[in-house]
C-alpha positions in Angstrom: -35.3 -17.0 31.8 -34.8 -18.1 28.2 -31.3 -17.8 26.7 -30.8 -17.6 23.2 -27.8 -19.4 21.5 -24.6 -17.3 20.8 -24.7 -16.2 17.2 -21.9 -15.0 15.0 -22.6 -11.5 15.6 -22.5 -11.9 19.4 -19.1 -13.6 19.1 -17.9 -10.7 17.0 -19.1 -8.1 19.4 -17.6 -10.1 22.2 -14.2 -10.3 20.5 -14.1 -6.6 19.7 -15.0 -5.8 23.4 -12.4 -8.1 24.5 -9.7 -6.6 22.2 -10.7 -3.0 23.4 -10.6 -4.1 27.0 -7.1 -5.6 26.7 -5.6 -2.4 25.5 -7.5 -0.5 28.1 -6.3 -3.1 30.8 -2.8 -2.7 29.8 -2.9 1.1 29.9 -4.6 1.0 33.2 -2.0 -1.7 34.7 1.0 0.5 33.8 -0.7 4.0 34.2 1.4 4.5 37.4 4.7 4.0 35.7 5.5 5.7 32.2 8.8 3.8 32.1 7.3 0.4 32.4 4.5 1.5 30.0 7.2 2.2 27.4 8.7 -1.2 28.0 5.3 -3.0 27.4 4.8 -1.0 24.4 8.2 -1.8 22.9 7.7 -5.5 23.7 4.3 -5.5 21.9 5.6 -3.6 18.9 8.4 -6.0 18.4 6.6 -9.2 19.2 8.7 -10.0 22.2 7.6 -12.2 24.8 8.4 -13.1 28.4 9.4 -16.7 29.5 8.4 -18.3 32.8 11.7 -17.0 34.5 10.6 -13.4 33.6 13.2 -13.1 30.7 12.5 -11.1 27.6 12.4 -13.4 24.7 12.1 -13.4 21.0 10.7 -16.7 19.8 12.3 -18.4 22.8 15.6 -16.8 22.5 16.4 -14.5 25.6 17.4 -11.0 25.2 19.3 -9.3 28.0 17.2 -6.7 29.9 20.3 -4.3 29.3 19.7 -4.4 25.5 16.0 -3.7 25.8 16.7 -0.8 28.4 19.4 0.7 25.9 16.9 0.4 22.9 14.3 2.5 24.7 16.6 4.5 26.9 15.6 3.1 30.3 17.5 1.1 33.1 17.6 -2.6 32.9 15.9 -2.7 36.3 12.8 -1.1 34.7 12.8 -3.8 32.1 13.2 -6.6 34.8 10.4 -5.1 37.0 8.1 -4.7 34.0 8.6 -8.4 33.2 7.9 -9.5 36.7 4.7 -7.5 36.9 3.5 -8.8 33.6 3.9 -12.3 34.9 2.0 -11.4 38.1 -1.1 -10.4 36.0 -2.9 -13.5 34.7 -4.2 -12.1 31.4 -1.0 -10.2 30.4 1.0 -13.5 31.5 -1.0 -15.4 28.9 -0.3 -12.9 26.2 3.4 -12.6 26.7 4.1 -16.2 27.4 2.7 -16.9 23.9 3.9 -13.8 22.1 5.8 -14.6 18.8 7.8 -12.5 16.4 7.4 -13.1 12.6 10.0 -12.0 9.9 9.3 -8.9 8.0 10.5 -9.4 4.3 9.8 -5.8 3.4 13.5 -4.7 4.0 15.0 -7.6 1.9 12.2 -7.7 -0.7 14.3 -6.2 -3.4 17.0 -8.6 -3.0 14.7 -11.5 -3.2 13.0 -10.1 -6.4 9.7 -9.2 -4.6 7.8 -5.9 -4.6 6.6 -4.0 -1.5 3.3 -2.0 -1.4 2.5 -0.1 1.6 -0.9 1.3 2.1 -1.8 3.9 4.7 -5.5 4.0 5.5 -7.7 7.0 6.1 -9.0 5.3 9.2 -7.3 2.0 10.3 -10.4 0.9 12.4 -12.6 0.8 9.3 -13.5 -2.6 8.2 -12.6 -4.1 4.8 -9.2 -2.4 4.1 -7.2 -5.6 3.8 -10.1 -7.5 1.9 -10.3 -4.5 -0.8 -6.5 -4.3 -1.2 -6.1 -8.0 -1.5 -9.0 -8.2 -4.1 -7.0 -5.7 -6.2 -3.9 -8.1 -6.2 -6.1 -11.1 -6.9 -7.8 -9.3 -9.9 -4.3 -8.8 -11.3 -3.3 -12.4 -10.5 -0.5 -11.4 -8.2 0.6 -13.8 -5.5 1.1 -12.5 -2.1 4.2 -13.8 -0.3 3.7 -11.8 2.9 1.0 -9.5 4.3 0.9 -7.7 7.7 -0.9 -4.8 9.4 0.6 -2.6 12.1 -1.8 -2.4 15.1 -3.7 0.8 15.0 -3.5 0.8 18.9 0.3 0.8 18.9 1.4 2.5 15.7 1.1 6.1 15.2 0.7 5.6 11.5 -1.1 2.2 11.0 -0.3 0.6 7.7 -1.0 -2.4 5.4 2.2 -3.9 4.0 1.9 -6.4 1.1 4.9 -8.1 -0.4 4.1 -9.7 -3.8 5.9 -12.4 -5.8 6.9 -10.0 -8.6 9.8 -7.8 -9.2 7.6 -5.3 -10.9 3.9 -4.5 -10.2 1.8 -3.1 -13.2 0.8 0.5 -12.9 -2.9 -0.5 -13.1 -2.5 -2.1 -9.6 -1.3 1.1 -8.1 -4.0 3.1 -9.8 -6.7 0.7 -8.4 -5.2 0.7 -4.9 -5.1 4.6 -4.8 -8.6 4.7 -5.9 -10.0 2.6 -3.0 -12.0 4.8 -0.8 -10.1 3.6 2.4 -6.7 4.8 1.1 -5.0 7.8 2.3 -1.5 7.1 0.9 0.2 4.4 -1.1 3.9 3.9 -1.0 5.7 1.9 -3.6 
C-alpha cells in the first residue's frame, strides 16, 4: 500500500481532532463525578497544575487543597481525589504536570499606563479572529504588550483580550475593530 507523506493540512486536521478528543476525554473521564469535574474545570480555567506528589500547584508553588475546595465550594478530599485521578490517567497526567499560569495584566493596565481592549466574538470557533484584530492594531502602529484568548471550551463567553502600550487608543481603532465581521461586542 502506498502511503503519501503527511502534509500541513493533515497535521492541522490531526491537531484539531486531538484537541476535541482531549476535551471529550476529560468530560468522559469525570462524567461520573460532577464535583471532580468542577475541580478539573477550575484547575484548567486558572492554569493550575499538579505535581508528582498529587498536590495542586501554580507554577510550582503548592496550593492547599482546602483553598481550592473553598473556592469552588467542595470538600478538600474531593480536590485530593481529583488530583490522584488525574495522575493515574497518562494523558491528563502529562497535561497537568506541565500546566503553567501566566500573569493577566488587564487588571493593572491603567496603573501601568496601558490600555485594554476586550473583544467578544460572534463565534469563538471561527478562524481568523485574532489575526484580524491584531492587524487593526498593527495598521495603527500600536504595540501589543499582552494578548490572550479564553478557551471556548471552558469559558461561557470566550473573549480576546489585547493590552496595548498606550494609555489612550485612537477612536479609529475601536471603529475598525467594531466593524470586523467576527465581532459581537467590544469593551474598552
